[in-house]
C-alpha positions as CSV (number, residue, x, y, z in Angstrom):
1,X,0.0,0.0,0.0
2,X,1.5,3.3,-1.1
3,X,0.8,6.2,1.2
4,X,1.9,9.8,0.5
5,X,4.5,11.1,2.9
6,X,2.6,14.3,3.5
7,X,-0.4,12.4,4.7
8,X,1.8,10.8,7.4
9,X,3.2,14.1,8.4
10,X,-0.2,15.8,8.5
11,X,-1.5,13.0,10.7
12,X,1.3,13.5,13.2
13,X,0.6,17.2,13.1
14,X,-3.1,16.8,13.8
15,X,-2.4,14.3,16.6
16,X,0.0,16.9,18.1
17,X,-2.6,19.6,17.9
18,X,-5.3,17.3,19.4
19,X,-2.9,16.5,22.3
20,X,-2.4,20.2,23.0
21,X,-6.2,20.7,23.1
22,X,-6.5,17.7,25.3
23,X,-4.1,19.1,27.8
24,X,-6.0,22.4,27.9
25,X,-9.3,20.7,28.4
26,X,-7.8,18.5,31.1
27,X,-6.6,21.6,32.9
28,X,-10.1,23.1,32.6
29,X,-11.6,19.9,34.0
30,X,-9.3,20.2,37.0
31,X,-9.8,23.9,37.5
32,X,-13.6,23.6,37.4
33,X,-13.6,20.6,39.8
34,X,-15.1,18.4,37.1
35,X,-12.7,15.5,37.4
36,X,-15.2,13.5,39.4
37,X,-18.3,14.5,37.4
38,X,-18.0,11.1,35.7
39,X,-17.6,8.8,38.7
40,X,-16.9,5.6,36.7
41,X,-14.3,4.8,34.0
42,X,-14.3,4.2,31.0
43,X,-18.1,4.8,31.2
44,X,-19.8,8.0,32.6
45,X,-22.8,7.1,34.8
46,X,-22.8,3.8,33.0
47,X,-23.0,5.3,29.5
48,X,-20.4,6.2,26.9
49,X,-22.5,9.3,26.0
50,X,-24.2,10.5,29.3
51,X,-26.4,13.1,27.7
52,X,-29.0,14.3,28.4
53,X,-29.1,14.2,32.2
54,X,-32.6,13.0,32.2
55,X,-31.5,9.5,31.1
56,X,-29.3,9.2,34.1
57,X,-31.1,7.7,37.1
58,X,-30.6,10.3,39.9
59,X,-29.0,12.8,37.5
60,X,-25.4,13.9,37.6
61,X,-25.1,13.2,41.3
62,X,-22.1,11.6,43.0
63,X,-22.6,11.0,46.7
64,X,-24.2,14.2,47.9
65,X,-22.7,16.4,45.2
66,X,-24.6,17.3,42.1
67,X,-22.6,18.3,39.0
68,X,-23.7,20.6,36.3
69,X,-23.9,19.7,32.6
70,X,-20.9,21.9,32.0
71,X,-18.8,20.0,34.4
72,X,-19.9,16.6,33.0
73,X,-19.3,18.0,29.4
74,X,-15.7,19.0,30.4
75,X,-14.8,15.6,31.8
76,X,-16.6,13.7,29.0
77,X,-14.9,15.9,26.3
78,X,-11.5,15.2,28.0
79,X,-12.1,11.5,27.7
80,X,-13.4,11.8,24.1
81,X,-10.3,13.8,23.0
82,X,-8.1,11.3,24.7
83,X,-9.7,8.6,22.6
84,X,-9.2,10.6,19.4
85,X,-5.5,11.0,20.3
86,X,-5.3,7.3,20.9
87,X,-6.8,6.4,17.6
88,X,-4.6,9.0,15.9
89,X,-1.5,7.4,17.4
90,X,-2.7,3.9,16.3
91,X,-3.2,5.3,12.7
92,X,0.3,6.8,12.9
93,X,1.7,3.4,14.0
94,X,-0.1,1.6,11.1
95,X,1.4,4.0,8.6
96,X,4.8,3.8,10.3
97,X,4.8,0.0,9.8
98,X,4.0,0.5,6.1
99,X,6.9,3.0,5.8
100,X,9.3,0.6,7.5
101,X,8.3,-2.2,5.1
102,X,9.2,0.1,2.2
103,X,12.4,1.2,4.0
104,X,11.2,4.8,4.2
105,X,11.7,5.2,7.9
106,X,14.1,7.9,9.1
107,X,16.5,7.8,12.0
108,X,14.9,8.0,15.5
109,X,11.4,7.7,14.0
110,X,10.9,4.3,15.5
111,X,12.3,5.3,18.9
112,X,10.0,8.4,19.1
113,X,7.0,6.3,18.1
114,X,7.8,3.5,20.6
115,X,8.2,6.1,23.3
116,X,4.8,7.7,22.4
117,X,3.1,4.3,22.5
118,X,4.6,3.4,25.9
119,X,3.7,6.8,27.4
120,X,0.1,6.6,26.0
121,X,-0.3,3.2,27.7
122,X,0.9,4.6,31.0
123,X,-1.3,7.7,30.6
124,X,-4.4,5.7,30.0
125,X,-3.7,3.8,33.3
126,X,-3.0,7.1,35.1
127,X,-6.3,8.5,33.8
128,X,-8.2,5.7,35.3
129,X,-6.2,5.9,38.5
130,X,-6.9,9.7,38.8
131,X,-10.7,9.0,38.7
132,X,-10.5,6.0,41.1
133,X,-8.4,8.1,43.5
134,X,-10.9,11.0,43.3
135,X,-8.4,13.4,41.7
136,X,-5.9,13.3,44.6
137,X,-3.1,15.8,44.1
138,X,-0.3,13.3,43.5
139,X,-2.3,11.4,40.8
140,X,-3.0,14.7,39.0
141,X,0.7,15.6,39.0
142,X,1.6,12.2,37.6
143,X,-1.2,12.5,35.0
144,X,0.0,15.9,33.8
145,X,3.7,15.0,33.9
146,X,3.1,12.0,31.7
147,X,0.9,14.0,29.4
148,X,3.7,16.5,28.9
149,X,6.2,13.7,28.1
150,X,3.7,12.2,25.7
151,X,3.3,15.6,24.0
152,X,7.1,15.8,23.8
153,X,7.3,12.4,22.2
154,X,4.9,13.5,19.4
155,X,6.9,16.7,18.9
156,X,10.1,14.6,18.6
157,X,8.3,12.2,16.1
158,X,7.1,15.1,14.0
159,X,10.5,16.7,13.9
160,X,12.3,13.4,13.1
161,X,10.0,12.7,10.2
162,X,10.0,16.3,8.9
163,X,13.8,16.5,8.9
164,X,13.9,13.4,6.6
165,X,17.2,12.2,8.1
166,X,19.0,15.5,8.0
167,X,21.1,16.6,11.0
168,X,22.5,19.8,12.3
169,X,25.6,21.1,10.5
170,X,26.6,23.6,13.2
171,X,28.5,22.5,16.3
172,X,27.1,23.7,19.7
173,X,29.4,24.2,22.7
174,X,28.8,22.0,25.7
175,X,27.6,24.8,28.1
176,X,24.9,25.8,25.6
177,X,23.9,22.2,25.1
178,X,23.7,21.5,28.8
179,X,21.8,24.7,29.5
180,X,19.1,23.7,26.9
181,X,18.7,20.3,28.5
182,X,18.4,21.9,32.0
183,X,15.9,24.4,30.7
184,X,13.6,21.6,29.3
185,X,13.9,19.8,32.6
186,X,13.2,22.9,34.6
187,X,10.1,23.8,32.6
188,X,8.7,20.3,33.2
189,X,9.4,20.4,36.9
190,X,7.7,23.8,37.2
191,X,4.6,22.5,35.5
192,X,4.5,19.5,37.9
193,X,4.7,21.7,40.9
194,X,2.1,24.0,39.4
195,X,-0.2,21.0,39.0
196,X,0.2,20.1,42.6
197,X,-0.5,23.7,43.6
198,X,-3.7,23.8,41.5
199,X,-5.0,20.3,42.5
200,X,-4.3,21.1,46.2
201,X,-6.2,24.4,45.9
202,X,-3.3,26.4,47.3
203,X,-3.0,28.9,44.4
204,X,-4.0,31.8,46.7
205,X,-2.4,30.9,50.0
206,X,0.4,33.3,49.5
207,X,-0.8,36.8,48.9
208,X,2.4,38.7,48.3
209,X,4.5,38.5,45.1
210,X,7.9,38.3,46.8
211,X,7.0,36.5,50.0
212,X,4.3,34.4,51.6
213,X,2.8,36.1,54.6
214,X,6.2,37.9,55.1
215,X,8.2,34.7,54.8
216,X,10.2,33.8,51.6
217,X,10.1,30.0,52.1
218,X,7.6,28.8,54.7
219,X,8.6,25.5,56.4
220,X,6.7,22.4,55.1
221,X,6.2,21.5,58.8
222,X,4.3,24.7,59.4
223,X,2.2,24.8,56.1
224,X,2.9,22.4,53.3
225,X,0.6,24.2,51.0
226,X,2.5,27.5,51.3
227,X,5.8,25.7,51.0
228,X,4.8,24.0,47.7
229,X,3.4,27.3,46.4
230,X,6.7,29.1,47.0
231,X,8.6,26.2,45.6
232,X,6.6,26.8,42.4
233,X,7.7,30.4,42.4
234,X,11.3,29.5,43.2
235,X,11.6,27.1,40.2
236,X,9.9,29.6,38.0
237,X,12.5,32.2,39.0
238,X,15.3,29.7,38.2
239,X,13.7,29.2,34.7
240,X,13.7,33.0,34.1
241,X,17.4,33.2,35.1
242,X,18.3,30.3,32.9
243,X,16.4,31.8,30.0
244,X,18.6,34.9,30.3
245,X,21.7,32.7,30.5
246,X,20.6,31.0,27.3
247,X,20.3,34.3,25.4
248,X,23.8,35.4,26.6
249,X,25.4,32.0,25.8
250,X,23.8,31.9,22.3
251,X,25.0,35.4,21.5
252,X,28.6,34.6,22.6
253,X,29.1,31.0,21.6
254,X,26.2,29.7,19.5
255,X,24.9,32.5,17.1
256,X,22.9,29.9,15.1
257,X,20.7,29.4,18.2
258,X,20.2,33.1,19.0
259,X,16.6,33.2,17.7
260,X,15.7,29.9,19.4
261,X,17.1,31.2,22.7
262,X,15.3,34.5,22.4
263,X,12.1,32.8,21.6
264,X,12.3,30.6,24.7
265,X,13.2,33.6,26.8
266,X,10.3,35.7,25.7
267,X,7.8,32.8,26.1
268,X,9.1,32.4,29.7
269,X,8.4,36.0,30.5
270,X,4.9,35.6,29.0
271,X,4.3,32.7,31.4
272,X,5.6,34.8,34.3
273,X,3.1,37.5,33.4
274,X,0.2,35.1,33.3
275,X,1.4,33.6,36.6
276,X,1.3,37.0,38.3
277,X,-2.1,37.8,36.8
278,X,-3.4,34.4,38.1
279,X,-2.0,35.0,41.5
280,X,-3.6,38.4,42.0
281,X,-6.9,37.4,40.4
282,X,-7.4,34.8,43.2
283,X,-8.3,37.5,45.7
284,X,-8.9,40.6,43.7
285,X,-10.6,39.3,40.5
286,X,-12.0,35.9,41.4
287,X,-14.2,35.8,38.2
288,X,-11.0,35.7,36.1
289,X,-9.1,33.1,38.2
290,X,-10.4,30.0,36.4
291,X,-9.8,31.4,32.8
292,X,-6.4,32.7,33.8
293,X,-5.4,29.4,35.4
294,X,-6.3,27.6,32.1
295,X,-4.4,30.2,30.1
296,X,-1.4,29.7,32.4
297,X,-1.4,26.0,31.6
298,X,-2.0,26.6,27.9
299,X,0.9,29.0,27.6
300,X,3.1,26.8,29.9
301,X,2.6,24.0,27.5
302,X,3.8,26.2,24.7
303,X,6.9,27.1,26.8
304,X,7.5,23.4,27.1
305,X,7.1,23.1,23.3
306,X,9.6,25.9,22.8
307,X,12.1,24.3,25.1
308,X,11.7,20.9,23.3
309,X,12.0,22.7,20.0
310,X,15.3,24.2,21.1
311,X,16.6,20.8,22.1
312,X,15.6,19.2,18.8
313,X,17.4,22.1,17.0
314,X,20.6,20.8,18.6
315,X,20.2,17.5,16.7
316,X,18.3,18.5,13.5
317,X,19.4,22.1,13.1
318,X,16.9,24.0,11.0
319,X,15.7,20.9,9.2
320,X,12.1,20.0,9.8
321,X,11.0,23.2,11.5
322,X,7.3,23.6,11.2
323,X,6.2,25.8,8.4
324,X,3.1,23.8,7.4
325,X,2.7,20.2,6.4
């Protein structure tokens, strides 16, 4: 069976986009406390399509809590999108097998796809665990962390296929290379701590911008919520500092990465601005807290994408950069 290469590339791109939307909807589900609005899994009140509410005996009620159609729609949409991503990856796998039989596979394509399949399997299990554990904070952190790694594996797969086997021609000094790896790791860790802050409902426990009730780093023995909240800020600060280091290093030692480093730096500042807005909205503009929290996650995912793109540029150079299918 002869399949056009651009169809394969487009399918990977669409799956990547769906995964991004899935992450945002998952964040909205968490923010609006809709994670338990479908109490069973993989069904929702015993149905795959739990609409309208009138067909559900007792309505959208779990224990003594009644959920709105909006909350149920969020959780159901989250699961439906996850299914679409799963089917998309299966279709990619089928086409990848056909490419391999025709010896059309490119270096690292199989590794990226294998990683994506493994992470998707883990993510499905974590999704069920999150529901069964009633969205306990550690399960939410694991679920988001794995989602980001899965998203990264699809980014890697798309870049590997789009580069068509080409590699970077420029040499990058070790300090710059290490800094890019640390940046990606830092962004991932910041997002995990942020997920813990959000799922533990401690986003507003520290009112000030530079301290928490007059203390820079509260002891976890005194208030674990305040401690984790300030840890999130600390790692965010380290990310800002490292993004500045990247710009300086790129200018002095790796001019071919100047635009990449500046792009990451500016995106980090955008995330900081959203974080500050989210912090102050908690007490001053509560009607904007939920939308800003979702925007914070959405932009943070793009920062993660930018950090990964910078890493992949080390290996592939400018080859395979996205400018359409």
